Backbone of each chain as ProteinMPNN parsed JSONL, in Angstrom:
{"seq_chain_A": "XXXXXXXXXXXXXXXXXXXXXXXXXXXXXXXXXXXXXXXXXXXXXXXXXXXXXXXXXXXXXXXXXXXXXXXXXXXXXXXXXXXXXXXXXXXXXXXXXXXXXXXXXXXXXXXXXXXXXXXXXXXXXXXXXXXXXXXXXXXXXXXXXXXXXXX", "coords_chain_A": {"N_chain_A": [[24.082, -29.11, 62.819], [21.438, -28.209, 60.178], [18.653, -29.76, 59.397], [16.435, -31.886, 57.268], [13.332, -33.296, 56.823], [12.118, -35.655, 54.972], [9.552, -37.097, 52.756], [10.55, -39.136, 51.28], [13.331, -39.926, 50.811], [14.05, -39.899, 53.822], [15.186, -38.687, 56.789], [17.534, -35.913, 55.886], [20.392, -34.641, 56.482], [21.985, -31.431, 56.145], [24.72, -29.135, 55.631], [24.675, -25.281, 55.334], [25.976, -24.529, 53.521], [25.716, -25.88, 51.536], [23.722, -25.876, 50.274], [21.798, -25.212, 47.101], [21.185, -22.693, 45.103], [18.404, -21.656, 43.093], [17.796, -19.512, 40.987], [15.685, -18.565, 39.192], [14.008, -20.861, 39.569], [12.232, -23.679, 38.644], [11.491, -24.801, 35.238], [7.394, -24.702, 35.469], [8.081, -25.006, 38.255], [8.576, -22.633, 39.415], [8.674, -21.089, 42.042], [10.463, -22.575, 43.304], [13.397, -22.549, 44.943], [15.341, -23.327, 46.141], [17.63, -25.928, 46.566], [18.843, -29.085, 47.731], [21.59, -31.406, 46.291], [21.466, -34.733, 46.638], [23.239, -37.046, 47.479], [23.444, -40.767, 47.284], [24.871, -43.651, 48.255], [24.388, -45.911, 47.662], [22.492, -45.88, 45.568], [23.905, -44.925, 43.513], [24.391, -44.141, 39.836], [22.296, -42.216, 40.205], [21.378, -39.05, 41.342], [19.684, -37.09, 43.719], [17.443, -34.686, 43.374], [16.591, -32.466, 45.892], [14.168, -30.819, 46.788], [14.151, -28.072, 49.016], [12.436, -26.215, 50.078], [10.101, -27.886, 49.755], [9.077, -30.563, 51.012], [7.88, -33.113, 49.892], [9.049, -32.916, 47.219], [10.993, -34.169, 45.124], [13.517, -34.845, 42.51], [14.591, -37.485, 40.459], [17.849, -37.853, 39.267], [20.186, -38.05, 36.63], [23.812, -37.677, 35.514], [24.202, -36.27, 32.492], [26.087, -37.365, 30.965], [26.409, -39.785, 31.503], [24.397, -41.409, 30.151], [24.934, -39.713, 27.356], [27.926, -40.111, 26.095], [29.334, -37.927, 24.666], [27.89, -35.722, 25.047], [26.593, -32.489, 24.397], [26.621, -29.439, 25.615], [24.829, -26.072, 25.577], [25.068, -23.117, 26.761], [23.552, -20.354, 27.206], [23.035, -16.695, 27.391], [21.042, -15.926, 30.06], [21.614, -18.043, 31.166], [23.769, -18.458, 32.024], [24.075, -15.952, 33.654], [22.546, -16.762, 35.855], [23.992, -19.212, 36.931], [26.063, -18.026, 37.349], [26.019, -15.599, 39.236], [27.261, -14.256, 41.421], [30.208, -14.448, 41.299], [30.995, -13.905, 39.03], [32.53, -15.033, 36.683], [32.932, -16.973, 33.797], [31.608, -20.161, 34.471], [33.594, -23.095, 34.494], [32.973, -25.766, 32.216], [32.623, -29.262, 32.837], [34.929, -28.953, 35.138], [33.466, -27.021, 36.865], [30.704, -27.842, 36.237], [28.286, -29.268, 37.001], [25.922, -31.621, 35.294], [22.651, -32.604, 34.332], [20.192, -34.853, 33.91], [16.951, -35.007, 34.16], [14.69, -37.56, 35.54], [12.192, -39.118, 33.939], [9.666, -41.303, 35.09], [6.942, -44.084, 34.951], [4.685, -46.417, 35.543], [3.309, -47.124, 32.838], [4.641, -46.692, 30.825], [7.749, -45.936, 29.194], [10.811, -45.468, 31.082], [12.498, -42.405, 30.701], [14.868, -39.648, 30.239], [15.28, -36.529, 30.73], [16.935, -35.043, 28.421], [16.881, -32.471, 26.808], [16.268, -30.503, 28.466], [18.875, -29.979, 30.573], [19.408, -29.838, 33.944], [21.668, -27.989, 35.552], [24.343, -27.574, 37.42], [26.409, -25.363, 38.972], [28.942, -25.553, 40.642], [31.11, -24.567, 41.992], [29.786, -21.995, 42.693], [27.586, -22.943, 43.723], [25.149, -22.589, 42.445], [22.279, -23.183, 40.427], [20.391, -23.868, 37.452], [18.076, -24.824, 35.243], [18.952, -25.494, 32.146], [17.364, -24.89, 29.18], [17.744, -26.337, 26.322], [18.039, -24.973, 23.16], [16.544, -24.989, 19.735], [18.52, -27.104, 18.428], [17.444, -29.128, 18.429], [18.585, -31.458, 18.955], [18.653, -33.399, 21.008], [16.435, -34.897, 22.87], [13.437, -34.51, 25.193], [12.442, -36.686, 26.526], [14.335, -38.697, 26.272], [15.168, -42.024, 25.817], [15.612, -44.716, 28.388], [17.2, -47.298, 28.015], [17.879, -49.595, 30.223], [19.853, -52.149, 31.282], [21.953, -51.166, 29.424], [22.893, -48.701, 28.618], [23.767, -47.763, 30.502]], "CA_chain_A": [[23.692, -28.882, 61.404], [19.719, -28.316, 60.015], [17.932, -31.236, 59.097], [14.776, -31.57, 56.403], [12.47, -34.365, 56.985], [11.796, -35.902, 53.736], [8.824, -38.295, 52.629], [11.159, -40.349, 50.088], [14.843, -39.907, 51.006], [14.027, -39.628, 54.939], [15.886, -37.212, 57.306], [18.451, -35.286, 55.527], [20.966, -33.696, 57.325], [22.668, -30.866, 55.467], [24.893, -27.906, 55.636], [23.595, -24.133, 54.54], [26.581, -23.956, 52.184], [25.47, -27.085, 50.358], [22.302, -25.621, 49.477], [22.167, -24.784, 45.689], [20.218, -21.72, 44.737], [18.172, -21.588, 41.482], [17.221, -18.164, 41.147], [15.048, -18.681, 38.162], [13.043, -21.93, 40.009], [12.62, -24.749, 37.479], [10.185, -24.524, 34.839], [6.502, -25.191, 36.13], [7.94, -24.976, 39.492], [9.006, -21.132, 39.546], [8.97, -20.665, 42.952], [11.169, -23.669, 44.017], [14.468, -21.797, 44.827], [16.393, -23.86, 47.007], [17.575, -27.501, 46.075], [19.739, -30.237, 47.739], [21.512, -32.636, 45.704], [21.641, -35.965, 47.897], [24.001, -38.521, 46.739], [23.555, -41.716, 47.969], [26.413, -44.497, 47.281], [23.369, -47.766, 46.929], [21.882, -45.357, 44.24], [24.84, -44.163, 42.054], [24.756, -42.893, 39.442], [21.574, -41.685, 40.514], [21.563, -38.335, 42.231], [18.494, -36.62, 43.951], [17.32, -33.352, 43.741], [15.431, -32.365, 46.468], [13.547, -29.316, 47.133], [14.549, -27.657, 50.492], [11.284, -25.912, 50.468], [8.905, -28.64, 49.398], [9.859, -31.909, 51.205], [7.582, -34.077, 48.904], [9.126, -32.702, 45.726], [12.375, -34.737, 44.637], [13.842, -35.283, 41.021], [15.519, -38.19, 40.361], [18.403, -37.206, 37.795], [21.371, -38.77, 36.083], [24.601, -37.129, 34.997], [23.85, -36.496, 30.769], [27.121, -37.954, 30.289], [26.515, -41.242, 31.692], [23.862, -41.628, 29.141], [25.565, -39.742, 26.156], [29.257, -39.74, 26.512], [29.382, -36.682, 23.931], [26.557, -34.524, 25.1], [27.184, -31.093, 23.848], [25.948, -28.233, 26.484], [24.984, -25.03, 25.203], [24.336, -22.193, 27.701], [22.708, -18.785, 27.018], [23.522, -15.565, 28.939], [20.424, -16.116, 30.886], [21.786, -19.65, 31.987], [24.912, -18.338, 32.818], [23.694, -15.23, 34.854], [21.655, -17.659, 36.968], [25.02, -19.534, 37.584], [27.376, -17.541, 38.312], [26.005, -14.143, 39.194], [28.046, -13.648, 42.232], [31.361, -14.661, 40.987], [31.313, -12.8, 37.586], [33.423, -15.374, 36.129], [32.287, -18.001, 33.351], [31.962, -21.281, 34.758], [34.415, -24.225, 33.632], [32.514, -27.215, 31.638], [33.783, -30.271, 33.574], [35.613, -28.278, 36.256], [32.565, -26.608, 38.164], [29.563, -28.198, 35.964], [27.519, -30.83, 37.07], [24.958, -31.866, 34.165], [22.108, -33.723, 34.935], [19.341, -34.964, 33.419], [15.684, -35.304, 35.507], [14.358, -38.926, 35.153], [10.355, -39.247, 34.466], [9.161, -43.007, 35.205], [5.401, -44.292, 35.103], [4.121, -47.724, 35.572], [2.992, -47.482, 31.785], [5.348, -45.831, 29.819], [9.149, -46.436, 29.424], [11.295, -44.706, 32.081], [13.168, -41.452, 30.161], [15.893, -38.796, 30.725], [15.024, -35.289, 30.017], [18.156, -34.449, 27.848], [16.662, -31.174, 26.338], [16.509, -29.35, 29.504], [19.322, -30.326, 31.883], [19.379, -29.024, 35.361], [23.202, -27.505, 35.39], [24.78, -26.98, 38.605], [27.853, -24.586, 39.162], [29.561, -26.704, 42.213], [32.01, -23.211, 42.771], [29.071, -20.712, 43.284], [26.205, -23.388, 44.421], [24.397, -21.756, 42.036], [21.964, -24.012, 39.43], [19.617, -23.478, 36.367], [17.446, -25.941, 34.326], [19.239, -25.034, 31.155], [16.799, -25.561, 27.934], [18.405, -26.346, 25.027], [17.22, -24.59, 22.006], [17.084, -24.726, 18.509], [19.386, -28.065, 17.381], [16.599, -30.544, 18.202], [19.212, -32.676, 19.162], [18.019, -34.007, 22.252], [14.763, -35.329, 23.303], [13.14, -34.655, 26.63], [12.027, -37.824, 26.861], [15.351, -39.635, 25.801], [14.438, -43.658, 26.432], [16.458, -44.487, 29.179], [17.385, -48.624, 27.883], [18.786, -50.094, 31.419], [21.272, -51.2, 31.652], [22.89, -51.359, 28.334], [23.128, -47.531, 28.193], [24.632, -46.997, 31.647]], "C_chain_A": [[21.759, -28.97, 61.178], [19.678, -29.798, 59.107], [16.68, -31.034, 57.868], [14.347, -33.151, 56.553], [11.879, -34.674, 55.511], [10.873, -37.088, 53.866], [9.601, -39.764, 52.128], [12.755, -40.586, 50.501], [14.662, -39.845, 52.773], [14.489, -38.26, 55.28], [17.053, -37.133, 56.461], [19.397, -34.322, 56.3], [22.471, -32.776, 56.187], [23.446, -29.701, 56.069], [24.408, -26.478, 54.875], [24.62, -24.059, 53.219], [26.6, -24.878, 50.995], [24.134, -26.938, 49.7], [22.71, -24.702, 48.213], [20.652, -23.96, 45.377], [19.504, -21.765, 43.16], [17.358, -20.536, 41.32], [15.913, -17.893, 40.436], [13.808, -20.059, 38.788], [13.304, -22.751, 38.586], [11.291, -24.448, 36.749], [8.779, -25.512, 35.32], [6.752, -25.095, 37.734], [9.042, -23.356, 40.107], [9.344, -20.77, 40.706], [9.923, -21.504, 43.896], [12.838, -23.093, 43.974], [15.705, -22.366, 45.087], [16.43, -25.461, 46.708], [18.694, -28.364, 47.009], [20.061, -31.039, 47.06], [22.534, -33.498, 46.395], [22.357, -36.575, 47.086], [23.964, -39.566, 47.601], [24.221, -43.138, 47.23], [25.541, -45.344, 46.765], [22.462, -46.971, 46.078], [22.891, -45.211, 43.188], [24.42, -45.097, 40.768], [23.268, -41.803, 39.469], [21.529, -40.35, 41.194], [19.92, -37.916, 42.622], [18.444, -35.3, 44.183], [16.157, -32.625, 44.58], [15.348, -31.118, 46.943], [13.752, -28.853, 48.643], [12.856, -26.943, 50.787], [9.904, -26.586, 50.34], [9.354, -30.024, 49.677], [9.339, -32.823, 50.493], [7.773, -33.788, 47.484], [10.608, -33.046, 45.743], [12.375, -35.152, 43.272], [14.45, -36.277, 41.174], [16.671, -37.779, 38.904], [19.657, -38.252, 37.691], [22.284, -37.786, 35.299], [24.265, -37.747, 33.64], [25.003, -37.542, 30.451], [27.354, -39.514, 30.231], [25.333, -42.131, 30.716], [24.372, -41.534, 27.877], [26.764, -39.227, 26.476], [29.586, -38.688, 26.136], [28.716, -35.748, 24.097], [27.345, -33.262, 25.056], [26.216, -30.124, 24.851], [26.185, -26.899, 26.038], [24.446, -24.078, 26.273], [23.83, -20.817, 27.122], [23.194, -17.842, 28.147], [22.606, -15.587, 30.092], [20.927, -17.233, 31.973], [22.899, -18.971, 32.875], [24.872, -16.973, 33.963], [23.18, -16.087, 36.112], [23.067, -18.73, 37.658], [26.089, -19.372, 38.263], [27.217, -15.885, 38.769], [26.858, -13.437, 40.198], [29.328, -13.214, 41.85], [32.076, -13.978, 39.614], [32.375, -13.125, 36.754], [32.826, -16.705, 35.218], [32.784, -19.299, 34.151], [32.676, -22.222, 33.658], [33.704, -25.413, 33.133], [33.329, -28.335, 32.211], [34.235, -30.221, 34.938], [34.408, -28.074, 37.461], [31.363, -27.223, 37.526], [29.13, -29.322, 36.388], [26.198, -30.746, 36.183], [23.912, -32.95, 34.123], [20.763, -33.798, 34.411], [17.919, -35.533, 34.342], [15.11, -36.85, 34.412], [13.09, -38.796, 35.318], [10.368, -41.238, 34.464], [7.816, -43.254, 35.6], [5.361, -45.829, 34.671], [3.915, -47.867, 34.194], [3.51, -47.159, 30.693], [6.748, -46.039, 30.398], [9.487, -45.471, 30.222], [12.482, -43.754, 30.902], [13.817, -40.81, 31.0], [15.531, -37.675, 29.955], [16.536, -34.588, 29.741], [18.079, -32.893, 26.865], [16.617, -30.363, 27.474], [17.41, -29.976, 30.606], [19.615, -29.419, 32.823], [21.288, -28.829, 35.276], [23.425, -26.808, 36.999], [26.559, -26.585, 38.534], [28.188, -24.995, 40.465], [30.388, -25.274, 42.852], [30.754, -22.174, 43.751], [27.629, -21.346, 43.937], [25.218, -22.774, 43.732], [23.359, -23.145, 40.533], [20.88, -23.536, 38.933], [19.335, -24.569, 35.495], [17.876, -25.209, 32.75], [18.606, -25.57, 30.024], [17.477, -25.276, 26.946], [17.568, -25.824, 23.932], [17.433, -24.774, 20.493], [17.574, -26.307, 17.749], [18.272, -29.235, 17.538], [17.108, -31.695, 18.198], [18.951, -33.941, 20.083], [16.962, -33.855, 22.591], [14.669, -34.845, 24.819], [12.69, -35.848, 27.124], [12.903, -39.151, 26.087], [15.073, -41.329, 26.633], [15.77, -43.924, 27.285], [16.525, -46.443, 29.332], [18.307, -48.825, 29.221], [19.153, -51.767, 31.349], [22.269, -50.918, 30.78], [23.531, -49.617, 28.159], [23.528, -46.816, 29.833], [25.892, -47.482, 32.184]], "O_chain_A": [[20.997, -29.639, 61.874], [20.449, -30.51, 58.465], [16.125, -29.944, 57.726], [15.151, -34.064, 56.364], [11.163, -33.823, 54.982], [11.068, -37.966, 54.706], [9.386, -40.94, 52.42], [13.18, -41.734, 50.376], [15.832, -39.617, 53.08], [14.394, -37.194, 54.672], [17.649, -38.186, 56.237], [18.979, -33.227, 56.679], [23.485, -33.277, 55.7], [22.909, -29.188, 57.05], [23.768, -26.597, 53.83], [24.25, -23.649, 52.119], [27.188, -24.786, 49.918], [23.604, -27.652, 48.848], [23.557, -23.809, 48.178], [19.496, -24.381, 45.398], [20.214, -21.916, 42.165], [16.154, -20.679, 41.529], [15.092, -17.119, 40.929], [12.695, -20.032, 38.263], [14.182, -22.584, 37.74], [10.272, -24.009, 37.282], [8.885, -26.722, 35.519], [5.775, -25.103, 38.482], [9.921, -23.249, 40.962], [10.352, -20.064, 40.739], [10.133, -21.18, 45.065], [13.457, -23.25, 42.922], [16.793, -22.12, 44.567], [15.406, -26.139, 46.63], [19.787, -27.922, 46.653], [19.145, -31.82, 46.804], [23.722, -33.326, 46.668], [22.048, -36.625, 45.895], [24.435, -39.382, 48.724], [24.104, -43.536, 46.071], [25.656, -45.67, 45.584], [21.429, -47.601, 45.849], [22.597, -45.405, 42.008], [24.202, -46.307, 40.707], [23.232, -40.757, 38.82], [21.82, -40.755, 42.319], [19.002, -38.354, 41.929], [19.173, -34.722, 44.989], [15.071, -32.277, 44.116], [16.26, -30.443, 47.422], [13.306, -29.666, 49.453], [12.227, -27.3, 51.783], [8.835, -26.082, 50.685], [9.933, -30.674, 48.807], [10.177, -33.679, 50.209], [7.004, -34.195, 46.613], [11.406, -32.302, 46.313], [11.406, -35.751, 42.804], [15.112, -36.225, 42.211], [16.277, -37.486, 37.775], [19.977, -39.077, 38.546], [21.736, -37.063, 34.466], [24.083, -38.937, 33.386], [24.778, -38.493, 29.702], [28.016, -40.234, 29.483], [25.408, -43.354, 30.592], [24.464, -42.518, 27.142], [26.878, -38.133, 27.028], [30.222, -38.052, 26.977], [28.836, -34.794, 23.329], [28.454, -33.048, 25.546], [24.997, -30.21, 24.699], [27.32, -26.424, 26.007], [23.301, -24.302, 26.665], [24.27, -20.808, 25.972], [23.578, -18.057, 29.296], [23.119, -15.314, 31.177], [20.718, -17.289, 33.185], [22.93, -18.939, 34.105], [25.559, -16.996, 34.984], [23.568, -15.883, 37.263], [23.061, -18.954, 38.868], [26.756, -19.936, 39.13], [28.139, -15.077, 38.661], [27.202, -12.267, 40.026], [29.704, -12.045, 41.935], [33.236, -13.678, 39.33], [33.085, -12.306, 36.17], [32.226, -17.539, 35.896], [33.957, -19.528, 34.444], [32.502, -22.216, 32.439], [33.937, -26.339, 33.91], [34.554, -28.367, 32.095], [34.055, -31.107, 35.774], [34.337, -28.651, 38.546], [30.535, -27.243, 38.437], [29.685, -30.377, 36.084], [25.436, -29.799, 36.38], [24.246, -34.114, 33.899], [20.118, -32.75, 34.455], [18.028, -36.466, 35.137], [15.125, -37.078, 33.202], [12.604, -38.464, 36.399], [11.051, -42.064, 33.858], [7.432, -42.661, 36.608], [5.897, -46.314, 33.675], [4.364, -48.977, 33.905], [2.932, -47.302, 29.616], [7.014, -46.244, 31.582], [8.714, -44.515, 30.295], [13.29, -44.448, 30.285], [13.715, -40.991, 32.213], [15.45, -37.719, 28.727], [17.15, -33.85, 30.512], [19.06, -32.358, 26.348], [17.092, -29.25, 27.247], [16.83, -30.498, 31.559], [20.044, -28.297, 32.556], [21.982, -29.764, 34.877], [22.848, -25.86, 37.532], [27.537, -27.249, 38.192], [27.472, -24.608, 41.388], [30.283, -24.972, 44.041], [30.779, -21.787, 44.919], [26.764, -20.665, 44.487], [24.29, -22.353, 44.422], [24.074, -23.863, 39.835], [20.209, -22.795, 39.651], [20.255, -25.228, 35.01], [17.084, -24.405, 32.259], [19.039, -26.658, 29.644], [17.825, -24.136, 26.64], [16.418, -26.244, 23.806], [18.588, -24.689, 20.075], [17.08, -26.647, 16.675], [18.282, -30.194, 16.767], [16.62, -32.73, 17.742], [19.051, -35.142, 19.831], [16.43, -32.747, 22.662], [15.656, -34.795, 25.553], [12.574, -35.928, 28.347], [12.449, -40.161, 25.549], [14.84, -41.55, 27.821], [16.85, -43.438, 26.949], [16.095, -47.004, 30.339], [19.395, -48.252, 29.279], [18.152, -52.48, 31.416], [23.355, -50.48, 31.162], [24.598, -49.429, 27.575], [23.538, -45.625, 30.143], [26.482, -46.838, 33.052]]}, "seq_chain_B": "XXXXXXXXXXXXXXXXXXXXXXXXXXXXXXXXXXXXXXXXXXXXXXXXXXXXXXXXXXXXXXXXXXXXXXXXXXXXX", "coords_chain_B": {"N_chain_B": [[-3.564, -24.166, 10.334], [-2.74, -20.685, 10.323], [-1.012, -19.168, 8.045], [1.061, -16.112, 7.416], [3.081, -14.113, 5.322], [5.524, -12.168, 6.086], [8.124, -9.323, 6.618], [10.999, -7.923, 7.47], [10.695, -5.81, 9.84], [7.961, -5.544, 9.752], [4.869, -6.017, 11.348], [2.647, -8.581, 12.84], [-0.834, -8.61, 14.118], [-2.742, -9.875, 17.116], [-5.537, -10.175, 18.31], [-7.015, -7.225, 20.365], [-4.666, -6.656, 21.633], [-2.055, -7.523, 21.676], [0.994, -7.621, 19.991], [3.072, -8.378, 17.321], [6.325, -8.058, 16.118], [8.509, -8.842, 13.568], [11.689, -7.928, 13.97], [14.235, -8.801, 13.251], [15.83, -10.155, 10.671], [18.016, -13.462, 10.2], [20.218, -15.722, 8.438], [19.765, -18.051, 9.814], [18.003, -17.577, 11.944], [15.075, -15.993, 13.501], [14.45, -12.326, 14.988], [12.15, -11.356, 16.9], [9.541, -9.105, 18.374], [7.745, -8.448, 20.754], [4.737, -7.131, 22.111], [2.682, -7.675, 24.551], [-0.215, -7.648, 27.045], [0.739, -7.523, 30.446], [-0.446, -9.917, 31.89], [-0.246, -11.953, 29.81], [1.265, -14.775, 29.287], [4.142, -15.478, 27.825], [6.266, -17.815, 26.336], [8.958, -19.455, 25.523], [8.722, -22.483, 23.227], [9.896, -24.62, 24.001], [10.347, -24.277, 26.752], [8.152, -24.494, 27.986], [7.29, -27.318, 26.958], [9.513, -28.535, 28.852], [8.821, -27.892, 31.289], [6.14, -28.981, 31.147], [7.252, -31.624, 31.559], [8.851, -31.544, 33.672], [6.921, -31.611, 35.458], [5.533, -34.193, 34.979], [7.73, -36.072, 35.776], [7.829, -35.394, 38.603], [5.989, -36.152, 39.49], [4.572, -39.425, 40.792], [5.895, -40.048, 42.438], [7.33, -42.172, 44.887], [8.551, -43.744, 47.798], [8.902, -46.103, 47.448], [8.597, -46.709, 44.415], [10.695, -44.895, 43.854], [12.877, -46.821, 44.605], [12.413, -49.222, 43.335], [12.879, -47.639, 40.954], [15.615, -46.786, 41.27], [16.961, -49.743, 41.697], [16.517, -50.753, 38.982], [18.04, -48.835, 37.439], [20.566, -49.287, 38.355], [23.775, -50.291, 37.294], [25.067, -53.09, 35.9], [22.921, -54.949, 36.686]], "CA_chain_B": [[-2.66, -23.202, 10.594], [-2.703, -19.462, 9.467], [0.279, -18.851, 7.597], [1.396, -14.951, 6.868], [4.584, -13.576, 5.209], [6.124, -10.329, 6.823], [9.463, -8.704, 6.288], [11.847, -7.67, 9.046], [9.804, -4.013, 10.547], [6.283, -5.48, 9.603], [3.775, -6.785, 12.27], [1.061, -8.633, 13.086], [-1.237, -8.354, 15.541], [-3.258, -11.125, 17.803], [-6.727, -10.064, 19.359], [-6.79, -6.057, 20.674], [-3.478, -6.151, 22.548], [-0.973, -8.345, 20.957], [1.393, -7.369, 18.856], [4.204, -9.085, 17.289], [7.047, -7.317, 15.333], [9.585, -9.33, 13.013], [12.94, -6.824, 14.267], [15.596, -8.927, 12.358], [15.766, -11.826, 9.933], [19.082, -13.412, 9.557], [19.827, -17.293, 8.023], [19.259, -19.234, 11.093], [17.05, -17.328, 12.812], [14.598, -14.506, 13.37], [14.22, -11.675, 16.183], [10.653, -11.239, 17.294], [9.442, -8.196, 19.14], [6.175, -8.896, 21.322], [4.258, -6.266, 23.155], [1.396, -8.062, 25.093], [-0.339, -7.634, 28.277], [1.451, -8.271, 31.205], [-0.657, -11.134, 32.34], [-0.115, -13.049, 29.023], [2.46, -15.89, 29.522], [4.993, -16.02, 26.63], [7.238, -18.693, 26.734], [9.467, -20.461, 24.39], [8.044, -23.553, 23.472], [10.835, -25.857, 24.583], [10.663, -24.109, 28.073], [6.87, -25.236, 28.201], [7.666, -28.89, 27.202], [10.521, -28.67, 29.937], [7.727, -27.651, 32.579], [5.389, -30.399, 31.489], [7.735, -32.949, 31.696], [9.316, -31.629, 35.035], [5.734, -31.891, 36.489], [5.47, -35.517, 34.998], [8.833, -36.313, 36.533], [7.791, -35.004, 39.791], [4.86, -37.311, 39.689], [4.424, -40.845, 40.607], [7.326, -39.986, 43.259], [6.999, -42.732, 46.394], [9.277, -44.5, 48.163], [8.605, -48.015, 46.602], [8.954, -46.314, 43.263], [12.081, -44.386, 43.998], [13.983, -47.664, 45.146], [12.496, -49.787, 42.264], [13.802, -47.616, 39.689], [17.085, -46.978, 41.385], [17.22, -50.862, 41.478], [16.737, -51.003, 37.743], [18.854, -48.498, 36.628], [22.172, -49.68, 38.431], [24.47, -50.931, 36.212], [25.396, -54.395, 36.548], [21.972, -55.465, 36.954]], "C_chain_B": [[-2.606, -21.664, 9.904], [-1.287, -19.31, 9.064], [0.474, -17.576, 6.701], [2.702, -15.032, 6.822], [4.849, -12.397, 5.55], [7.859, -10.758, 6.675], [9.764, -8.449, 7.436], [11.208, -6.061, 8.902], [8.409, -4.572, 10.294], [6.053, -6.452, 10.735], [2.576, -7.518, 11.779], [0.757, -8.881, 14.282], [-2.711, -9.693, 16.053], [-4.336, -10.46, 18.558], [-6.207, -8.426, 18.951], [-5.787, -5.801, 20.82], [-2.543, -7.219, 22.426], [-0.488, -7.786, 19.986], [2.657, -7.923, 18.48], [5.222, -8.847, 15.798], [8.193, -8.456, 14.556], [10.318, -8.137, 12.867], [13.958, -7.322, 13.371], [15.373, -10.556, 11.663], [17.431, -11.981, 9.597], [19.068, -15.117, 8.758], [19.414, -18.004, 8.602], [18.242, -18.726, 11.734], [16.103, -16.016, 12.657], [14.561, -13.858, 14.832], [12.983, -11.105, 16.42], [10.5, -10.157, 18.437], [8.181, -8.836, 19.799], [5.605, -8.141, 22.318], [2.366, -7.285, 23.208], [1.122, -7.512, 26.523], [0.491, -8.115, 29.28], [1.144, -9.634, 31.744], [-0.811, -12.171, 31.17], [1.504, -13.544, 28.816], [3.245, -15.945, 27.985], [6.502, -16.608, 26.81], [7.991, -19.16, 25.315], [9.035, -21.697, 24.506], [8.605, -24.691, 23.909], [10.829, -25.463, 26.115], [9.013, -24.545, 28.793], [7.126, -26.627, 28.338], [8.962, -29.211, 28.461], [9.631, -28.708, 31.407], [6.906, -28.721, 32.201], [6.038, -31.648, 31.787], [8.676, -32.909, 33.134], [8.075, -32.096, 35.996], [5.241, -33.318, 36.342], [6.312, -36.175, 35.963], [8.397, -36.177, 37.949], [6.48, -35.638, 40.403], [4.948, -38.429, 40.254], [5.779, -41.296, 41.611], [6.833, -40.945, 44.873], [8.358, -43.432, 46.551], [9.826, -45.856, 47.525], [8.945, -47.461, 45.12], [10.342, -45.752, 43.134], [13.07, -45.601, 44.035], [13.418, -48.615, 44.128], [13.155, -49.272, 41.027], [15.185, -47.277, 39.951], [17.552, -48.465, 41.047], [17.532, -51.042, 39.979], [17.819, -50.193, 36.945], [20.474, -48.552, 37.083], [22.377, -50.249, 37.595], [24.818, -51.937, 36.7], [23.905, -55.465, 37.023], [21.247, -56.273, 35.915]], "O_chain_B": [[-2.368, -21.699, 8.697], [-0.427, -19.353, 9.944], [0.204, -17.643, 5.502], [3.457, -15.597, 7.613], [4.114, -11.518, 5.102], [8.513, -11.801, 6.639], [9.032, -8.65, 8.405], [11.322, -5.343, 7.908], [7.554, -3.826, 10.771], [6.764, -7.411, 11.036], [1.813, -7.31, 10.836], [1.453, -9.217, 15.241], [-3.459, -10.212, 15.225], [-3.949, -10.117, 19.675], [-5.498, -8.106, 17.997], [-5.442, -4.735, 20.312], [-2.36, -7.827, 23.481], [-1.205, -7.391, 19.066], [3.465, -7.968, 19.408], [4.958, -9.32, 14.692], [8.844, -8.977, 15.461], [10.005, -7.304, 12.017], [14.596, -6.507, 12.705], [14.926, -11.627, 12.073], [18.093, -11.13, 9.003], [17.983, -15.656, 8.539], [18.598, -18.79, 8.122], [17.445, -19.559, 12.166], [16.337, -15.137, 11.828], [14.623, -14.599, 15.813], [12.926, -9.998, 15.886], [11.25, -10.249, 19.409], [7.667, -9.798, 19.229], [5.926, -8.427, 23.471], [1.434, -7.449, 22.421], [2.031, -6.985, 27.164], [1.036, -9.193, 29.044], [2.026, -10.44, 32.04], [-1.433, -13.204, 31.415], [2.505, -12.967, 28.39], [2.693, -16.568, 27.078], [7.521, -16.076, 27.251], [7.454, -19.144, 24.207], [8.894, -22.189, 25.626], [7.94, -25.688, 24.188], [11.318, -26.324, 26.847], [8.858, -24.848, 29.975], [7.203, -27.193, 29.429], [9.112, -30.383, 28.808], [9.832, -29.453, 32.366], [6.913, -29.606, 33.057], [5.426, -32.624, 32.222], [9.146, -33.926, 33.644], [8.189, -32.767, 37.022], [4.612, -33.811, 37.279], [5.81, -36.794, 36.901], [8.741, -37.176, 38.581], [6.095, -35.584, 41.571], [6.173, -38.536, 40.213], [6.434, -42.338, 41.62], [6.139, -40.451, 45.762], [9.132, -43.653, 45.619], [10.927, -46.341, 47.264], [9.895, -48.107, 44.677], [11.088, -46.207, 42.267], [14.147, -45.401, 43.472], [14.463, -49.187, 43.819], [13.784, -49.957, 40.221], [15.998, -47.412, 39.037], [18.447, -48.578, 40.209], [18.653, -51.433, 39.653], [18.417, -50.682, 35.986], [21.403, -48.056, 36.445], [21.5, -50.819, 36.946], [24.962, -51.974, 37.922], [23.993, -56.547, 37.604], [20.196, -56.847, 36.202]]}, "name": "protein", "num_of_chains": 2, "seq": "XXXXXXXXXXXXXXXXXXXXXXXXXXXXXXXXXXXXXXXXXXXXXXXXXXXXXXXXXXXXXXXXXXXXXXXXXXXXXXXXXXXXXXXXXXXXXXXXXXXXXXXXXXXXXXXXXXXXXXXXXXXXXXXXXXXXXXXXXXXXXXXXXXXXXXXXXXXXXXXXXXXXXXXXXXXXXXXXXXXXXXXXXXXXXXXXXXXXXXXXXXXXXXXXXXXXXXXXXXXXXXXXXXXX"}
């Protein structure tokens, strides 16, 4: 099995078919096309989105429904194309899709989660896309994570 | 902020080489056509916002910071 040495998560052993392809990269990280979703029992519900290309790039994420049980995801034609380009079938929310909010933490500001632009992963096709939610203004990109009350 | 009223089919120009046309107006959204040089970046504002938030989230990562944050986010603590 290939391994990826990382500065923050240690050496990760992974299989080629667990690599998640982001055909468009992520906003501000357009060149990052391959990630691993790293799960650690000791970190649940946090999941780590680790770049395969840049070992020092890792995002901490939490499933959005852990924070907001009734989170409503809307996907554009572009989102669906990136998530499903090979299979040609629309992914089934819940069954196929993981919807993760990226956590931002800094010393001098409250910890927040980005609910405006969740990372969506189609577990069936192993494809991902950061699906920026437009229009509604319903979800903030800096939704406060009051812990542990909301978790 | 400069405010200009336009109807469907009408345009505004920005500088010498950017043209924005109002293609269609419906009750809740408008369709814009934008002609600009290839080197001009055109983004929906929320995509730019997502990019800035991603940059912020990618900083301040250290093994210690990750451990501390995970500890704080764990339920039942």
